[in-house]
Each structure stands twice: as C-alpha cells, then as structure tokens.
DSSP file (Angstrom, degrees, kcal/mol; ACC not computed):
  #  RESIDUE AA STRUCTURE BP1 BP2  ACC     N-H-->O    O-->H-N    N-H-->O    O-->H-N    TCO  KAPPA ALPHA  PHI   PSI    X-CA   Y-CA   Z-CA
    1    1 A M              0   0    0      0, 0.0     2,-0.4     0, 0.0     0, 0.0   0.000 360.0 360.0 360.0 132.5    0.0    0.0    0.0
    2    2 A Q        -     0   0    0      2,-0.0     2,-0.7     0, 0.0     0, 0.0  -0.849 360.0-137.8-106.9 137.1    1.4    3.4   -1.0
    3    3 A N        -     0   0    0     -2,-0.4     2,-0.5     2,-0.0    20,-0.0  -0.835  24.4-168.9 -92.2 116.3    0.8    6.6    0.9
    4    4 A K        -     0   0    0     -2,-0.7    20,-0.5     2,-0.0     2,-0.4  -0.929   9.0-178.6-113.2 123.5    0.1    9.4   -1.6
    5    5 A T  E     -A   23   0A   0     -2,-0.5     2,-0.4    18,-0.2    18,-0.2  -0.981  12.5-154.8-118.9 130.2    0.0   13.0   -0.6
    6    6 A H  E     -A   22   0A   0     16,-3.1    16,-2.7    -2,-0.4     2,-0.5  -0.891  15.6-129.5-109.9 132.4   -0.8   15.7   -3.2
    7    7 A L  E     +A   21   0A   0     -2,-0.4    14,-0.2    14,-0.2     3,-0.1  -0.694  30.4 173.8 -74.6 121.3    0.2   19.3   -3.0
    8    8 A R  E     +     0   0A   0     12,-2.7     2,-0.3    -2,-0.5    13,-0.2   0.725  60.7   4.7-102.4 -29.0   -2.9   21.3   -3.6
    9    9 A F  E     -A   20   0A   0     11,-1.7    11,-2.6     2,-0.0     2,-0.4  -0.971  51.9-171.4-160.1 140.1   -1.8   24.9   -3.1
   10   10 A L  E     -A   19   0A   0     -2,-0.3     2,-0.4     9,-0.2     9,-0.2  -0.986   8.3-177.9-135.8 125.1    1.4   26.8   -2.3
   11   11 A L  E     -A   18   0A   0      7,-2.8     7,-2.8    -2,-0.4     2,-0.5  -0.989   1.3-179.4-124.3 128.1    1.5   30.5   -1.4
   12   12 A A  E     +A   17   0A   0     -2,-0.4     2,-0.5     5,-0.2     5,-0.2  -0.958   6.3 168.5-130.9 114.6    4.7   32.4   -0.8
   13   13 A L  E >   -A   16   0A   0      3,-2.5     3,-2.4    -2,-0.5     2,-0.3  -0.956  64.7 -55.0-126.3 111.4    4.6   36.0    0.1
   14   14 A G  T 3  S-     0   0    0     -2,-0.5     0, 0.0     1,-0.3     0, 0.0  -0.419 122.8 -14.0  61.1-119.3    7.8   37.6    1.3
   15   15 A N  T 3  S+     0   0    0     -2,-0.3     2,-0.4    -3,-0.1    -1,-0.3   0.449 119.8  89.2 -95.2  -2.1    9.0   35.5    4.2
   16   16 A K  E <   -A   13   0A   0     -3,-2.4    -3,-2.5    15,-0.0     2,-0.4  -0.817  51.8-174.1-105.4 136.1    5.7   33.6    4.8
   17   17 A K  E     -A   12   0A   0     -2,-0.4    15,-1.5    -5,-0.2     2,-0.4  -0.988   5.2-169.1-128.0 137.5    4.8   30.3    3.1
   18   18 A V  E     -AB  11  31A   0     -7,-2.8    -7,-2.8    -2,-0.4     2,-0.4  -0.995   6.1-172.9-125.5 128.1    1.5   28.4    3.3
   19   19 A I  E     -AB  10  30A   0     11,-2.7    11,-2.8    -2,-0.4     2,-0.5  -0.978   5.8-166.1-122.8 132.4    1.2   24.9    1.9
   20   20 A V  E     -AB   9  29A   0    -11,-2.6   -12,-2.7    -2,-0.4   -11,-1.7  -0.982  13.9-178.6-118.6 125.5   -2.1   22.9    1.6
   21   21 A T  E     -AB   7  28A   0      7,-2.5     7,-2.3    -2,-0.5     2,-0.4  -0.834  17.0-146.9-121.2 159.2   -1.8   19.2    1.0
   22   22 A Q  E     -AB   6  27A   0    -16,-2.7   -16,-3.1    -2,-0.3     2,-0.6  -0.993   9.3-175.1-128.6 126.3   -4.4   16.4    0.5
   23   23 A D  E >  S-AB   5  26A   0      3,-3.0     3,-2.4    -2,-0.4     2,-0.5  -0.929  71.4 -57.2-119.5 102.4   -3.9   12.8    1.6
   24   24 A Q  T 3  S-     0   0    0     -2,-0.6   -18,-0.1   -20,-0.5   -21,-0.0  -0.515 123.3 -18.7  57.0-109.8   -6.9   10.8    0.4
   25   25 A Q  T 3  S+     0   0    0     -2,-0.5     2,-0.5    -3,-0.1    -1,-0.3   0.403 118.5  96.9-104.6   2.4   -9.8   12.8    2.0
   26   26 A Q  E <   -B   23   0A   0     -3,-2.4    -3,-3.0     2,-0.0     2,-0.4  -0.797  56.3-159.9 -96.7 131.4   -7.8   14.6    4.6
   27   27 A W  E     -B   22   0A   0     -2,-0.5     2,-0.4    -5,-0.2    -5,-0.2  -0.866   8.0-172.1-107.4 142.5   -6.6   18.1    4.0
   28   28 A Q  E     -B   21   0A   0     -7,-2.3    -7,-2.5    -2,-0.4     2,-0.4  -0.987   9.1-157.0-134.4 144.0   -3.7   19.7    5.9
   29   29 A A  E     -B   20   0A   0     -2,-0.4     2,-0.4    -9,-0.2    -9,-0.2  -0.978  10.3-173.5-121.8 135.4   -2.4   23.3    6.0
   30   30 A Y  E     +B   19   0A   0    -11,-2.8   -11,-2.7    -2,-0.4     2,-0.3  -0.968   4.6 176.6-127.5 143.1    1.2   24.2    7.1
   31   31 A S  E     -B   18   0A   0     -2,-0.4   -13,-0.2   -13,-0.2   -15,-0.0  -0.997  29.6-153.1-145.9 146.4    2.7   27.6    7.5
   32   32 A N  S    S+     0   0    0    -15,-1.5     2,-0.1    -2,-0.3   -14,-0.1   0.357  73.0  93.6 -97.0   5.0    6.0   29.0    8.7
   33   33 A G  S    S-     0   0    0    -16,-0.4    -2,-0.1     1,-0.1   -17,-0.0  -0.420  84.6 -95.3 -93.3 169.8    4.4   32.2   10.0
   34   34 A H    >   -     0   0    0     -2,-0.1     3,-1.9     1,-0.1    -1,-0.1  -0.610  29.3-124.4 -81.4 143.2    3.2   33.2   13.4
   35   35 A P  T 3  S+     0   0    0      0, 0.0    -1,-0.1     0, 0.0    -2,-0.0   0.783 111.0  57.2 -58.9 -26.5   -0.6   32.8   14.0
   36   36 A R  T 3  S+     0   0    0      5,-0.0     2,-0.8     2,-0.0     5,-0.1   0.535  75.7 111.3 -83.9  -4.5   -0.8   36.5   14.9
   37   37 A D    <   -     0   0    0     -3,-1.9     3,-0.3     1,-0.2    -4,-0.1  -0.598  48.3-172.5 -71.2 109.2    0.6   37.6   11.6
   38   38 A R        +     0   0    0     -2,-0.8     3,-0.2     1,-0.2    -1,-0.2   0.536  65.9  82.0 -86.0  -7.7   -2.5   39.2   10.0
   39   39 A R  S    S+     0   0    0      1,-0.3     2,-0.4     0, 0.0    -1,-0.2   0.941 111.0   8.5 -64.6 -45.8   -1.1   39.8    6.6
   40   40 A V  S    S-     0   0    0     -3,-0.3     2,-0.6   -27,-0.1    -1,-0.3  -0.967  73.1-155.1-137.5 118.9   -1.7   36.3    5.4
   41   41 A S     >  -     0   0    0     -2,-0.4     4,-2.0    -3,-0.2     5,-0.2  -0.840   7.5-153.3 -97.0 122.6   -3.8   33.9    7.5
   42   42 A A  H  > S+     0   0    0     -2,-0.6     4,-2.4     1,-0.2    -1,-0.2   0.868  97.3  56.0 -60.2 -36.5   -3.0   30.2    6.8
   43   43 A E  H  > S+     0   0    0      1,-0.2     4,-2.3     2,-0.2    -1,-0.2   0.892 107.1  47.9 -64.6 -39.6   -6.5   29.3    8.0
   44   44 A R  H  > S+     0   0    0      2,-0.2     4,-2.2     1,-0.2    -1,-0.2   0.878 112.0  49.0 -70.5 -37.1   -8.1   31.6    5.4
   45   45 A V  H  X S+     0   0    0     -4,-2.0     4,-2.1     2,-0.2    -2,-0.2   0.924 111.5  50.8 -64.1 -43.7   -6.0   30.3    2.6
   46   46 A Y  H  X S+     0   0    0     -4,-2.4     4,-1.9     1,-0.2    -2,-0.2   0.910 110.8  48.1 -60.0 -45.4   -6.9   26.7    3.7
   47   47 A Q  H  X S+     0   0    0     -4,-2.3     4,-2.0     1,-0.2    -1,-0.2   0.897 109.7  53.0 -63.6 -41.3  -10.6   27.6    3.6
   48   48 A A  H  X S+     0   0    0     -4,-2.2     4,-1.6     1,-0.2    -1,-0.2   0.886 108.7  49.4 -63.3 -38.5  -10.4   29.2    0.2
   49   49 A V  H  < S+     0   0    0     -4,-2.1    -1,-0.2     1,-0.2    -2,-0.2   0.897 110.2  50.9 -67.5 -39.5   -8.7   26.1   -1.2
   50   50 A L  H  < S+     0   0    0     -4,-1.9    -2,-0.2     1,-0.2    -1,-0.2   0.854 108.9  51.0 -66.5 -35.0  -11.4   23.9    0.2
   51   51 A V  H  <        0   0    0     -4,-2.0    -1,-0.2     1,-0.3    -2,-0.2   0.857 360.0 360.0 -70.1 -34.7  -14.2   26.0   -1.2
   52   52 A R     <        0   0    0     -4,-1.6    -1,-0.3    -5,-0.2    -2,-0.2   0.503 360.0 360.0 -56.6 360.0  -12.6   25.9   -4.6
C-alpha cells in the first residue's frame, strides 16, 4: 500500500509560506508564519482552497 499526498496549493509572500496538501480525503495546512501575523492567514488560505 502506498501513501500518496498531493500538493494542492502553495502560497509564498515575502518570508511567509503556506502549503495545503491532500492525503486521500484529509486536508492539511502548514505555515512557517506566526498565527498572529494578520497579513496572510493560513486558515483563510486553507478555507479558500477547500471552497474551490
């Protein structure tokens, strides 16, 4: 059995990167920024990708 994870979205703005991946039906969002950084919210990017 092979574990397949697909990159669904990558956003890089300045020093902040947001990656959204899909593993079967599970979606995950990763960010190297601080949660209080209001310029780009990883959660909002994640929600936008899911709505798409």
